[in-house]
Each structure stands twice: as structure tokens, then as C-alpha cells.
C-alpha positions as CSV (number, residue, x, y, z in Angstrom):
1,M,58.5,129.7,100.5
2,S,61.4,127.4,99.9
3,S,60.9,124.2,98.0
4,A,61.6,120.8,99.4
5,P,65.0,119.3,98.5
6,I,65.0,117.0,95.5
7,R,65.3,113.4,96.5
8,L,67.9,111.1,95.0
9,G,66.1,108.6,92.8
10,Q,67.2,105.2,91.4
11,V,68.7,106.6,88.2
12,G,70.5,109.3,90.1
13,L,72.0,106.7,92.5
14,M,73.1,104.6,89.5
15,I,74.8,107.7,88.0
16,L,76.7,108.4,91.3
17,L,77.7,104.7,91.7
18,A,78.8,104.6,88.0
19,G,81.3,107.4,88.9
20,Q,82.5,105.5,91.9
21,L,82.7,102.3,89.8
22,L,84.8,104.1,87.2
23,L,87.4,105.2,89.7
24,Q,87.8,101.8,91.4
25,L,87.7,100.1,88.0
26,D,90.6,102.3,86.9
27,F,92.6,101.3,90.0
28,S,92.3,97.5,89.3
29,I,92.4,97.7,85.5
30,I,95.8,99.3,85.5
31,N,97.6,96.3,87.0
32,V,96.6,94.2,84.0
33,G,98.3,96.6,81.6
34,L,101.6,97.1,83.5
35,A,103.7,94.7,81.3
36,A,102.3,96.0,78.1
37,I,103.0,99.6,79.2
38,A,106.5,98.7,80.2
39,V,107.2,97.2,76.7
40,S,105.5,100.0,74.8
41,L,107.1,102.9,76.6
42,K,110.3,101.1,77.6
43,A,109.6,101.6,81.3
44,G,111.4,99.8,84.1
45,E,110.0,98.8,87.5
46,T,110.8,102.2,89.0
47,E,108.8,104.1,86.4
48,L,105.9,101.6,86.8
49,E,106.0,102.1,90.6
50,L,105.7,105.9,90.2
51,F,103.0,105.5,87.6
52,V,100.8,103.4,89.8
53,S,101.6,105.4,93.0
54,A,100.9,108.8,91.3
55,Y,97.1,108.0,91.3
56,G,96.9,107.0,94.9
57,V,99.1,109.8,96.3
58,A,97.3,112.5,94.4
59,F,94.0,111.0,95.5
60,A,95.1,110.9,99.2
61,I,96.5,114.4,99.3
62,C,93.4,116.1,97.7
63,L,90.7,114.0,99.3
64,A,89.9,116.4,102.2
65,M,90.0,119.3,99.8
66,G,87.5,117.6,97.5
67,A,85.0,117.1,100.4
68,R,85.3,120.7,101.4
69,L,84.9,122.1,97.9
70,G,81.7,120.0,97.5
71,D,80.3,121.3,100.8
72,N,81.2,124.9,99.8
73,F,80.2,125.1,96.1
74,G,77.7,122.3,95.6
75,R,78.3,118.5,95.5
76,R,76.7,117.9,92.1
77,R,78.7,120.8,90.6
78,M,82.0,119.4,91.9
79,F,81.0,115.8,90.9
80,G,80.5,117.1,87.3
81,V,83.9,119.0,87.4
82,A,85.6,115.8,88.6
83,V,84.0,113.6,85.9
84,L,85.1,116.1,83.2
85,M,88.6,116.3,84.6
86,F,88.8,112.5,84.9
87,C,87.6,112.2,81.3
88,L,90.4,114.6,80.1
89,A,93.0,112.9,82.2
90,S,92.0,109.5,80.8
91,L,92.4,110.9,77.3
92,L,95.9,112.2,78.1
93,C,96.8,108.8,79.5
94,G,95.5,107.2,76.4
95,V,97.6,109.3,74.0
96,A,100.8,109.4,76.3
97,T,104.0,108.9,74.4
98,S,106.4,108.8,77.4
99,V,106.4,107.5,80.9
100,T,106.8,110.9,82.4
101,F,103.7,112.2,80.5
102,L,101.8,109.1,81.7
103,I,102.8,109.7,85.3
104,I,101.6,113.3,85.2
105,A,98.3,112.3,83.5
106,R,97.8,109.5,86.1
107,A,98.3,112.0,88.9
108,L,95.6,114.2,87.3
109,Q,93.3,111.2,87.3
110,G,94.0,110.8,91.1
111,F,93.2,114.5,91.7
112,A,89.9,114.1,89.8
113,A,89.1,111.0,91.8
114,A,89.7,112.9,95.1
115,L,87.1,115.5,93.9
116,M,84.6,112.9,92.9
117,V,84.5,110.4,95.8
118,P,83.4,112.7,98.6
119,Q,80.5,114.0,96.6
120,V,79.1,110.4,96.0
121,L,78.9,109.5,99.7
122,A,77.8,112.9,100.9
123,T,75.0,113.1,98.3
124,I,73.7,109.7,99.4
125,H,73.8,110.6,103.0
126,V,71.8,113.9,102.7
127,S,69.4,112.7,99.9
128,L,68.3,109.3,101.2
129,S,67.1,107.9,104.5
130,G,65.9,104.7,106.1
131,R,66.0,101.5,104.0
132,D,66.9,103.4,100.8
133,H,69.9,104.9,102.5
134,A,71.0,101.5,103.9
135,R,70.6,99.9,100.5
136,A,72.6,102.7,98.8
137,V,75.5,102.4,101.3
138,A,75.5,98.6,100.8
139,L,75.7,99.0,97.1
140,Y,78.5,101.6,97.5
141,G,80.4,99.1,99.6
142,A,80.0,96.3,97.1
143,I,81.3,98.4,94.3
144,G,84.9,97.5,95.2
145,G,84.5,93.8,94.6
146,I,82.5,94.3,91.4
147,A,85.1,96.8,90.1
148,F,87.9,94.4,90.8
149,I,86.3,91.6,88.8
150,I,85.3,93.8,85.9
151,G,88.7,95.5,85.9
152,Q,90.6,92.3,85.6
153,V,88.4,90.8,82.9
154,L,87.8,94.0,80.9
155,G,91.4,95.1,81.1
156,G,92.8,91.8,79.9
157,F,90.2,91.6,77.1
158,L,90.8,95.1,75.8
159,I,94.6,94.7,75.7
160,S,94.4,91.3,74.1
161,A,91.8,92.4,71.6
162,D,94.0,95.3,70.5
163,I,91.0,97.2,69.1
164,A,92.2,99.5,66.2
165,G,95.8,98.9,67.3
166,S,95.1,100.7,70.6
167,G,96.7,98.0,72.9
168,W,97.0,99.1,76.5
169,R,95.7,102.6,75.6
170,S,92.2,101.2,75.4
171,I,92.0,100.7,79.1
172,F,92.1,104.5,79.5
173,L,90.1,105.4,76.4
174,I,87.2,103.2,77.5
175,N,86.6,105.8,80.2
176,L,85.6,108.5,77.8
177,P,82.1,107.3,76.7
178,I,81.3,106.4,80.3
179,C,82.3,109.9,81.5
180,I,80.3,111.6,78.7
181,L,77.2,109.5,79.6
182,I,77.5,110.6,83.2
183,L,77.9,114.2,82.3
184,V,74.9,114.2,80.0
185,S,72.5,112.6,82.5
186,M,73.7,113.9,85.9
187,C,72.0,117.4,85.8
188,R,68.6,115.8,85.4
189,Y,68.8,113.0,87.9
190,V,71.3,114.0,90.6
191,P,70.1,116.7,93.1
192,E,72.3,119.6,94.1
193,T,73.3,119.7,97.7
194,R,75.8,121.5,99.8
195,G,77.0,122.0,103.4
196,H,75.3,124.3,105.9
197,R,78.3,126.6,106.0
198,K,81.5,127.2,104.0
199,V,84.6,125.5,105.4
200,P,88.1,126.7,104.3
201,V,90.4,124.3,102.6
202,D,93.6,123.5,104.6
203,W,96.0,124.5,101.8
204,S,99.1,124.6,103.9
205,G,98.4,121.2,105.5
206,M,97.7,119.7,102.1
207,V,100.9,121.0,100.5
208,T,103.0,119.9,103.5
209,L,101.4,116.4,103.4
210,A,102.1,116.2,99.7
211,L,105.8,117.1,100.2
212,L,106.0,114.6,103.1
213,T,104.5,111.8,101.0
214,L,106.8,112.5,98.1
215,S,109.9,112.5,100.4
216,V,109.0,108.9,101.2
217,L,107.7,107.8,97.8
218,V,110.3,109.1,95.4
219,P,113.5,107.9,97.1
220,T,111.9,104.5,97.8
221,A,110.9,104.1,94.2
222,L,114.2,105.2,92.8
223,G,116.4,103.3,95.4
224,P,116.9,100.0,93.5
225,S,117.7,101.7,90.1
226,L,120.2,104.2,91.8
227,H,121.7,101.4,94.0
228,W,120.7,103.4,97.1
229,N,123.5,105.9,96.5
230,W,124.0,109.0,98.7
231,L,121.8,111.2,96.4
232,C,118.9,108.7,96.8
233,L,119.3,108.5,100.6
234,L,119.5,112.3,100.7
235,G,115.9,112.3,99.5
236,F,114.8,110.9,102.8
237,V,116.3,113.7,104.8
238,P,113.3,116.1,104.6
239,T,110.9,113.4,106.0
240,L,111.3,114.1,109.7
241,P,111.3,118.0,109.4
242,L,108.3,117.9,107.1
243,A,106.5,115.5,109.6
244,A,107.2,118.0,112.4
245,L,106.1,120.9,110.3
246,L,102.9,119.2,109.4
247,W,102.2,118.4,113.0
248,R,102.8,122.1,114.0
249,I,100.6,123.4,111.2
250,Q,97.7,121.1,112.1
251,R,98.0,121.9,115.8
252,V,98.0,125.6,115.3
253,K,95.0,125.4,113.0
254,E,93.1,123.3,115.5
255,E,93.9,125.6,118.4
256,R,92.5,128.5,116.3
257,G,89.3,126.6,115.6
258,A,90.1,126.0,112.0
259,F,89.6,122.7,110.1
260,P,93.0,121.0,109.7
261,I,93.3,118.1,107.3
262,L,94.7,115.8,110.0
263,P,93.3,117.0,113.4
264,P,96.1,116.3,116.1
265,S,93.5,115.9,118.9
266,L,92.1,112.8,117.1
267,T,95.5,111.1,117.5
268,R,95.0,111.0,121.2
269,I,92.1,108.6,120.7
270,S,93.2,105.0,121.0
271,S,90.9,103.7,118.3
272,M,92.1,106.4,115.8
273,R,95.7,105.4,116.4
274,F,94.8,101.8,115.8
275,G,92.9,102.6,112.7
276,G,95.9,104.5,111.4
277,L,98.0,101.4,112.1
278,I,95.6,99.3,110.1
279,A,95.7,101.8,107.2
280,I,99.5,101.9,107.1
281,I,100.1,98.2,107.3
282,F,97.2,96.7,105.4
283,F,96.5,99.1,102.6
284,T,100.2,99.5,101.9
285,S,100.4,95.7,101.6
286,W,97.3,95.4,99.6
287,S,98.2,97.9,96.8
288,G,101.8,96.7,96.8
289,F,100.6,93.1,96.4
290,M,98.4,93.9,93.4
291,F,101.4,95.6,91.7
292,V,103.8,92.8,92.4
293,I,101.6,89.9,91.5
294,A,100.7,91.6,88.2
295,L,104.4,92.0,87.2
296,T,105.2,88.4,88.5
297,L,102.5,86.8,86.4
298,Q,103.0,88.9,83.2
299,A,106.6,89.8,83.0
300,G,107.8,86.8,84.9
301,A,105.5,83.9,84.0
302,G,104.7,85.2,80.5
303,L,100.9,85.3,81.0
304,T,99.0,87.5,78.6
305,P,97.0,90.4,80.1
306,L,93.8,88.4,79.7
307,Q,95.2,85.4,81.4
308,S,96.7,87.5,84.2
309,G,93.4,89.3,84.7
310,N,91.4,86.0,84.8
311,A,93.9,84.5,87.3
312,L,92.7,87.0,89.9
313,I,89.0,86.8,89.3
314,A,88.7,84.3,92.1
315,L,90.2,86.9,94.5
316,G,87.7,89.6,93.4
317,G,84.8,87.1,93.6
318,S,85.7,85.9,97.1
319,Y,86.2,89.5,98.2
320,F,82.7,90.4,96.9
321,V,81.0,87.4,98.6
322,S,82.8,88.1,101.9
323,A,82.1,91.9,101.8
324,V,78.4,91.6,100.9
325,F,77.2,88.4,102.6
326,V,79.7,87.1,105.2
327,T,80.4,90.3,107.0
328,R,76.6,90.8,107.4
329,K,76.4,87.3,109.0
330,L,79.3,88.2,111.3
331,A,77.9,91.6,112.3
332,G,77.5,90.5,115.9
333,M,81.2,89.4,116.2
334,R,83.6,91.6,118.1
335,R,85.4,93.9,115.7
336,E,88.9,92.9,116.9
337,A,87.9,89.2,116.5
338,M,86.8,89.8,113.0
339,L,90.1,91.5,112.2
340,V,92.1,88.6,113.7
341,T,90.0,86.2,111.6
342,G,90.7,88.3,108.4
343,C,94.4,88.4,109.1
344,L,94.7,84.7,109.7
345,I,92.7,83.8,106.5
346,Q,94.7,86.2,104.4
347,M,98.0,85.1,105.9
348,T,97.1,81.5,105.1
349,G,96.3,82.5,101.5
350,L,99.7,84.3,101.2
351,V,101.6,81.3,102.5
352,L,99.7,79.1,100.1
353,L,100.4,81.5,97.2
354,I,104.1,81.4,97.9
355,V,104.1,77.5,98.0
356,T,102.0,77.4,94.8
357,L,104.4,79.7,92.9
358,D,107.3,77.6,94.1
359,L,105.6,74.3,92.9
360,V,104.1,75.4,89.6
361,W,106.6,78.0,88.3
362,P,107.1,78.8,85.5
363,Q,103.6,77.8,84.5
364,P,101.1,79.3,87.0
365,S,97.5,79.0,85.7
366,I,94.1,80.2,86.7
367,I,93.2,76.9,88.2
368,N,96.2,76.4,90.5
369,L,96.0,80.0,91.8
370,I,92.4,79.7,92.8
371,P,92.8,78.2,96.3
372,S,95.3,80.9,97.5
373,T,93.6,83.9,95.9
374,V,90.2,82.9,97.2
375,L,91.6,83.0,100.8
376,I,93.4,86.2,100.2
377,G,90.3,88.0,98.9
378,F,88.1,86.6,101.6
379,G,90.4,87.8,104.3
380,Q,90.9,91.2,102.8
381,A,87.2,91.9,102.8
382,L,87.0,91.1,106.5
383,I,89.9,93.4,107.3
384,V,88.5,96.3,105.2
385,N,85.1,95.9,106.9
386,C,86.8,96.4,110.3
387,F,88.9,99.4,109.3
388,Y,86.4,102.3,109.8
389,R,84.4,100.5,112.5
390,L,87.6,100.0,114.7
391,G,89.1,103.4,113.8
392,L,86.0,105.4,114.7
393,A,84.9,103.2,117.7
394,D,86.0,105.8,120.4
395,V,85.5,108.9,118.3
396,P,82.7,111.3,119.6
397,H,79.8,111.7,117.2
398,E,80.6,115.4,116.7
399,H,84.0,114.5,115.3
400,A,83.0,111.5,113.2
401,G,83.3,113.5,110.0
402,A,86.8,114.7,110.7
403,G,87.8,111.2,111.9
404,S,86.4,109.5,108.7
405,A,88.3,112.1,106.6
406,M,91.5,111.5,108.5
407,L,91.3,107.7,108.2
408,A,90.4,108.0,104.5
409,T,93.4,110.2,103.9
410,M,95.7,107.7,105.7
411,Q,94.2,104.9,103.7
412,Q,94.8,106.6,100.4
413,V,98.3,107.6,101.2
414,S,99.1,104.0,102.1
415,L,97.5,102.7,98.9
416,G,99.7,105.2,97.0
417,L,102.9,104.2,98.8
418,G,102.3,100.4,98.6
419,P,103.5,99.9,95.0
420,A,106.6,102.0,95.7
421,I,107.5,100.1,98.9
422,L,106.8,96.5,97.9
423,G,107.8,97.4,94.4
424,A,111.2,98.5,95.7
425,V,111.6,95.1,97.4
426,F,110.6,93.4,94.1
427,A,113.0,95.5,92.0
428,Q,115.9,95.0,94.4
429,V,115.6,91.2,94.5
430,L,115.1,91.1,90.7
431,Q,118.2,93.2,90.2
432,Y,120.4,90.7,92.1
433,S,118.7,87.4,91.2
434,N,117.4,88.3,87.7
435,H,114.5,85.9,88.5
436,Y,110.9,87.1,88.7
437,Q,109.8,84.2,90.8
438,A,112.3,85.0,93.6
439,A,111.3,88.7,93.4
440,G,107.6,88.0,93.5
441,M,107.8,85.5,96.3
442,T,110.1,87.8,98.4
443,A,107.7,90.7,98.1
444,I,104.8,88.5,99.1
445,A,106.8,87.3,102.1
446,V,107.3,90.9,103.1
447,E,103.6,91.4,103.0
448,L,103.2,88.3,105.1
449,V,105.5,89.8,107.8
450,L,103.5,93.0,107.8
451,M,100.3,91.1,108.3
452,V,102.0,89.2,111.2
453,I,102.7,92.6,112.8
454,L,99.1,93.7,112.4
455,L,97.9,90.4,113.9
456,A,100.2,90.9,116.9
457,A,99.0,94.4,117.4
458,T,95.4,93.3,117.3
459,L,96.0,90.5,119.8
460,R,97.8,93.0,122.1
461,R,94.9,95.4,121.9
462,L,92.5,92.5,122.7
463,A,94.6,91.6,125.7
464,R,94.8,95.1,127.0
465,E,91.0,95.6,126.8
466,R,90.4,92.2,128.4
467,A,92.7,93.0,131.4
468,P,90.6,95.8,133.0
469,A,87.4,93.7,132.6
470,E,89.1,90.8,134.4
471,E,90.3,93.2,137.2
472,I,86.7,94.4,137.7
473,D,85.4,90.8,137.9
474,E,88.0,89.9,140.5
475,A,87.2,93.0,142.5
476,L,83.5,92.0,142.5
477,I,84.4,88.5,143.7
478,V,86.5,89.6,146.6
479,A,84.3,92.5,147.6
480,P,82.4,92.0,150.9
481,D,78.7,91.8,150.9
């Protein structure tokens, strides 16, 4: 007689969410330490772009693999492996003596994160139900805003405190006791779960996606420092062949009934294509913005890591309030309308930020940055809330898992590429103007243009969906009795 599955309790849920918090904390805390890392390891903007991007790219490429390994070999087991790997990678980051070593260790952190994230959500889904499940998912969603605030404050404090002369290294070493605490307690409180059947990992698709992403990331990051010479431009040549190869591999696997990392059939669904557009435009802009604003405030305006972190607390706070409370109040609003609202609010914040930097430079402070960053964070939360809801709107229930994985992969690829793309704009302007204010404002203006494109695409989608409804109404009016 088989025993009933162990239910996830409060402590177990806190352990899983602590792992999720750790990953998102590490994403936000890094931006606070960029200037200190640049000085310590003599790194330029290009090396910093690769350092920040390495985490997101490795995360994106290995995300689907992490989900399938958890289904096949046990989610608690893979969660533990991921935490241990993240712990070791954090240690390597903390003792790094060169930028190259730091980039490799950061990529290892991203790989560990890709193994960990799928296990958290999957365990919540299969171990909880009803109100407990809804509450756990809400807490999971709120982690992003909490992590951003803690990351900015904690990162700035640790670097400024310079505990035992550790400086920026402490933002990585702080992960070690947290990881050890999770590893010690997880076996007792987190139940072991796994999928109903083993699903093979799409190794060929994963490797091709990695090469495709690198063919965009590396030349883009190196472009400004190499003055876009022929060798740099040659790096873009494999992009189209690799994209065609990836499409062919995924199509063949799908036709054979396998499980490709990016199922081609889903791209024929209108909502999935639109979700992909949101991922490419918004998440590229978001991660690129965080990278650029950190360098602008620290290397340009001379803010300390603590001051730079505190300057963005308002952004994280407004994001948290919007994500937890406002989106719930607007749950009945049409998804496209909420996306338009989020775009307009964030665009207003970006314009206000450009104006603010122009007026107060070279002395931006926490107070004068609050109005613009509050609007940016508030709008960002509304856009993020719409992402999966819009992307999966037309996806059949039986393909919801594959659709979610595809959108998550595109989201993480975009987060990884953002610092390289907007960072390249920043580095290029800085190279010619030698002025951080101009470089930062130009990069923010590029993000503003990208958000205008997303807004236009959303309005076009709304118009196309409204047109058939109006035609039906007109037909009913002219139809004879």
C-alpha cells in the first residue's frame, strides 16, 4: 500500500522561497557592486557587460533542462544540487582575481539558478492546493520586489562596510551561510516529487540556442571597444545560420513527438508571438536599464554603492506595491489595456528620469530620483503581470507547460542580452563624449524608443481584435428580422 504524498508545510515553503529570493537577490545586488568591481579588477564597460550577461544567458539556456531534470530525477534532489552548485559558484565569485574568472563563475551561478527555479514552482504546484496554493504563488510573485529592495540596500551596505576588507566580494560571500542553511533543513521539510514519466533533455536544441545567443551577445558587447572592426562584425555572421539550424532541429523533434526546448508549433499562436515580442523588448530594456543606471550613478555621478542602492529603493518599493496590490485591484481590466497603462506609466517615468538627470547632474540624490523611479517601478510591475497572461491567452491547456517554458526561456535570454545591448549604446556614447551623463541619458532614451515600439504593437493588437467584433455588430444591425 503506497503512502500518501508529503504535503509542503510552512517551513518547507519558506525554504523554497528562500532559494528563489537568493537568486533574485543576486541579480539585483550585482548592479550595486559594478563600479567597485571595475576598479578592483580593472574592468571596462565591455567586461562588465559580459559579467552581468553571463548569469542571464546561462540561466536562459539551461532553464528547460533544469525543469526536465527535476521531473526525471526528483525536484527536491535537483533543488539541493542547484543550491550546492550556487554556493560553490558564489565562493568562486568571491575569491575571483580576474574578470575572466569572475565571468566564468557568474555563468556557473546562472546554470545553478536554471536548475533551481523550476523545482520551486513545480513543488508548489504539486504539493499545495486551494487557498494555500494561491497564497504560495502570490508570495512567489512578490519575491521579485522584495529581492530588489533588499539587494539594493544590502549590497550597498556590505560594500560600504568593507567587512574584513572584503569590499565587493562580500556580496557573493553572503550567499554561503544562506545556502548552507537551506541545504541543512531542506531534506526534513521539503517533500520529494517528480514527474509521471521521464522526458528527455533537448541537448541539441540547448547547445544551438547557446551558440545563437553568444553570436549576438559577444560581438555586441565587444563592439565599442573594438570600434566595430571587421573581426567584430564577423561575429554576427553565424547568427542567421544558427537561427535556421535551431528552427530545423526543433521542427524535426516536434514532428517525431519529442520535446523540443522551443516548440515551433507554438509560434503559430498569435498570443505566443506577442508574448515573445514583450519578452524581447521589455526584458531586454529592463535588465539593460538596471546595468546602465548603476554605472551612471556610481562611475558617473560618484555615488557610493550604498547611495546608489538607496537611490533605487523607491523603484523596488513601487514595483512591490503595484505587483501585490494594484494588479489585484485591476484583475478585471483587459490584459492589453493593463499593458498599455504599464507602458505609458513607465515611459512617463523614463522621460522624467532623463529630465531629472539633465537638471540635477552631477549631483543626483535619493530625493530627486524618487518621482521618476516610482513611476518606472509601478509601470514595470503592470507589464510583468501581463506577460504570461497575454502570452498564454490562446495556448491550449495541454500545451500550457511547453508555452510557459518557451516564454520563460525567451524572457531569460532577453534579460541576459539587455546589459550587452544597452551597455553597448552606453559604452559607444561614453567613448566619443567621455561624459557619463550623456551616455546614461542616451541609453535610457533608447529604452524609451523600445517601449514606444511595444506600446504601438499593443495598440495595433487591440485595434485588430476590435475590428472583427465591430464587423459582427454591424452585421447584426443590417441583418433582416
